C-alpha positions in Angstrom: -33.7 -15.1 -38.4 -37.4 -15.7 -39.1 -39.3 -18.9 -39.1 -41.9 -19.8 -41.8 -45.0 -21.9 -41.2 -46.8 -23.0 -44.4 -50.4 -23.9 -43.7 -51.2 -26.6 -46.3 -54.3 -28.4 -47.5 -52.8 -31.9 -48.1 -49.9 -34.2 -48.0 -48.8 -33.3 -51.6 -48.2 -29.7 -50.5 -46.7 -30.8 -47.2 -44.1 -32.9 -49.1 -43.4 -29.9 -51.5 -42.7 -27.7 -48.5 -40.4 -30.3 -46.9 -38.6 -31.5 -50.0 -38.4 -28.4 -52.3 -39.5 -25.1 -50.8 -37.9 -25.3 -47.4 -34.3 -25.6 -48.6 -34.9 -22.8 -51.2 -36.2 -20.3 -48.7 -33.6 -21.0 -46.1 -31.0 -19.8 -48.5 -32.7 -16.4 -48.2 -32.1 -16.3 -44.5 -35.0 -18.1 -42.9 -34.0 -20.2 -39.9 -36.7 -22.8 -40.5 -39.5 -23.6 -43.0 -42.2 -26.1 -41.9 -45.6 -27.3 -43.1 -48.7 -27.7 -41.0 -51.7 -29.6 -42.4 -54.9 -27.8 -41.9 -57.1 -29.7 -39.6 -57.0 -33.5 -39.6 -56.2 -33.7 -43.3 -54.4 -37.1 -43.1 -57.7 -38.7 -41.9 -59.8 -37.3 -44.6 -61.3 -40.1 -46.7 -62.9 -37.8 -49.2 -61.1 -35.0 -51.0 -62.7 -32.0 -52.8 -63.1 -29.8 -49.7 -61.1 -28.0 -47.1 -61.9 -26.8 -43.6 -64.1 -23.8 -43.2 -62.4 -20.4 -43.4 -63.4 -19.6 -39.8 -61.5 -22.7 -38.5 -58.4 -22.0 -40.7 -58.4 -18.3 -39.7 -58.3 -19.4 -36.0 -55.3 -21.7 -36.8 -53.4 -18.9 -38.6 -54.0 -16.3 -36.0 -53.1 -18.7 -33.2 -49.8 -19.4 -34.9 -48.9 -15.8 -35.5 -49.7 -14.9 -31.9 -47.8 -17.8 -30.4 -44.7 -17.2 -32.4 -43.9 -13.5 -32.8 -40.7 -14.3 -34.8 -42.6 -16.1 -37.5 -44.1 -15.6 -40.9 -47.3 -17.4 -41.9 -48.2 -18.4 -45.4 -50.6 -20.8 -47.1 -50.6 -23.3 -50.0 -54.2 -24.3 -50.8 -56.0 -25.2 -54.0 -58.4 -22.6 -55.4 -60.3 -25.5 -56.9 -61.5 -26.9 -53.5 -62.2 -23.7 -51.5 -65.8 -23.5 -50.3 -67.7 -20.8 -52.1 -70.9 -20.5 -50.1 -72.4 -21.1 -46.7 -70.8 -20.7 -43.2 -67.5 -22.4 -44.3 -67.0 -20.1 -47.3 -63.5 -18.6 -47.9 -63.3 -14.9 -48.3 -63.5 -13.6 -51.8 -64.1 -17.1 -53.3 -67.7 -16.6 -54.4 -66.8 -13.6 -56.5 -63.6 -14.9 -57.9 -65.0 -17.0 -60.6 -66.4 -13.9 -62.4 -62.9 -12.5 -62.6 -60.2 -13.0 -65.2 -58.2 -16.2 -64.5 -55.1 -14.2 -63.6 -57.0 -12.3 -60.9 -59.0 -15.1 -59.2 -56.4 -16.3 -56.7 -55.3 -12.7 -55.9 -58.9 -11.7 -55.0 -59.1 -14.6 -52.5 -55.7 -13.8 -51.1 -56.4 -10.1 -50.6 -59.6 -11.0 -48.7 -57.6 -13.5 -46.6 -55.0 -10.9 -45.7 -57.8 -8.5 -44.7 -59.4 -11.0 -42.4 -56.1 -12.0 -40.7 -55.0 -8.4 -40.2 -58.4 -7.6 -38.7 -58.2 -10.6 -36.3 -54.6 -9.8 -35.3 -55.4 -6.1 -34.4 -54.1 -2.7 -35.3 -50.5 -3.4 -34.1 -50.0 -6.4 -36.5 -47.3 -6.2 -39.1 -49.3 -7.4 -42.1 -46.1 -8.5 -43.8 -46.0 -11.5 -41.5 -48.8 -13.2 -43.4 -48.4 -14.0 -47.1 -51.3 -16.0 -48.4 -50.9 -18.2 -51.5 -53.7 -19.8 -53.3 -52.6 -22.3 -56.0 -54.3 -21.9 -59.4 -56.1 -24.3 -59.6 -54.3 -27.2 -58.0 -50.7 -28.3 -57.3 -50.8 -30.5 -60.4 -51.2 -27.5 -62.6 -47.7 -26.4 -61.7 -46.3 -29.7 -63.1 -47.4 -28.8 -66.6 -44.6 -26.2 -66.5 -42.4 -28.8 -68.2 -44.2 -31.8 -69.5 -41.1 -33.6 -70.7 -39.5 -33.4 -67.2 -42.8 -34.4 -65.6 -43.1 -37.5 -67.7 -39.4 -38.4 -67.3 -39.5 -38.0 -63.5 -42.2 -40.6 -63.1 -40.6 -43.0 -65.6 -43.2 -42.4 -68.3 -41.5 -40.4 -71.0 -43.9 -41.7 -73.6 -46.7 -39.7 -72.0 -45.0 -36.3 -72.6 -47.0 -35.6 -75.8 -50.3 -36.1 -74.1 -49.3 -33.9 -71.2 -48.1 -31.2 -73.7 -51.4 -31.4 -75.5 -53.1 -30.3 -72.3 -50.6 -27.6 -71.6 -50.9 -26.1 -75.1 -54.6 -25.4 -74.6 -53.8 -22.7 -72.0 -51.7 -19.6 -72.0 -50.1 -20.7 -68.7 -50.4 -23.8 -66.5 -52.1 -21.7 -63.9 -55.1 -21.4 -66.2 -55.8 -25.1 -66.5 -59.4 -25.0 -65.4 -61.2 -26.0 -62.2 -64.3 -28.0 -63.2 -64.8 -31.3 -61.4 -64.1 -33.1 -64.7 -61.1 -31.1 -66.0 -59.2 -29.9 -63.0 -55.5 -30.5 -63.3 -55.3 -33.6 -61.1 -58.2 -35.2 -63.1 -56.3 -34.5 -66.3 -53.1 -36.0 -64.9 -54.9 -39.1 -63.7 -56.5 -39.7 -67.1 -53.1 -39.6 -68.7 -50.9 -41.2 -66.0 -52.5 -44.5 -64.9 -51.7 -45.2 -61.2 -50.7 -41.6 -60.5 -49.7 -41.4 -56.9 -49.8 -38.1 -55.1 -47.8 -36.8 -53.3 -45.0 -39.2 -54.3 -45.1 -38.7 -58.1 -46.1 -35.0 -57.9 -43.0 -34.1 -55.9 -40.7 -36.4 -57.9 -41.9 -34.3 -60.9 -41.4 -31.0 -59.1 -37.9 -31.9 -58.2 -37.1 -32.7 -61.8 -38.8 -29.7 -63.2 -37.2 -27.3 -60.8 -38.5 -24.1 -59.3 -36.9 -21.9 -61.9 -39.0 -23.5 -64.7 -42.2 -23.3 -62.7 -41.5 -19.6 -62.0 -41.0 -18.9 -65.7 -44.3 -20.5 -66.6 -46.5 -19.5 -63.6 -46.7 -15.8 -62.9 -48.7 -16.1 -59.7 -46.5 -18.7 -58.2 -43.5 -16.6 -59.0 -45.0 -13.6 -57.4 -45.6 -15.5 -54.1 -42.1 -16.9 -54.1 -40.5 -13.6 -54.9 -42.4 -12.0 -52.0 -41.3 -14.7 -49.6 -37.6 -14.3 -50.8 -37.7 -10.5 -50.3 -39.6 -10.5 -47.0 -36.8 -10.6 -44.5 -35.4 -7.3 -45.6 -38.7 -5.7 -44.3 -39.7 -7.8 -41.3 -38.3 -6.8 -37.9 -34.7 -7.8 -37.5 -33.5 -11.3 -36.8 -36.0 -12.9 -34.5 -35.3 -16.4 -33.4 
């Protein structure tokens, strides 16, 4: 079997891996699925940023080298990735000029290239499957606004949540400005919104199938993870 380590930005994504994603992927033959917070994320007082790519790259490469029977992946918000300067993430500065459907993919391809180069010519690139959430985890919750509202005990808010969802072709296109990012929209509608608790309550109620129906990019990542074991060296572990 193969182990999965998901490098995540924050506690919301960590809870999603532990409470939702892990059990799903283990049905496809993985022996374990675990989350690792990037850097000292629990101690961060101020959100809106993530560690530099150089530091994250070192973490990913160290994990892949230490555990040859593992697959590495990521779950980070496109919204918060540094675009410029020494901490910039690969592909991020150019992604904004692309169509919404291509922005995350452009960052992911650049991440794959960097990891493969750092691992060396013998590296099986299928062992690293980057995923960048468009634009934040909360965007995925707009996949089913009725279930979202019901899960947090606020069914009366479903129409307001739906009004946001209806502005976009897909939840993954809910934009990334500091004022209108998905989490900001949720907080304006849901007073006292608590992440990760409420976000993962909602995800459990919505279900992965509905999110996959609504979110093409998320579905592509999950499909790739589900199909991976048929192509990655045997049954390590």
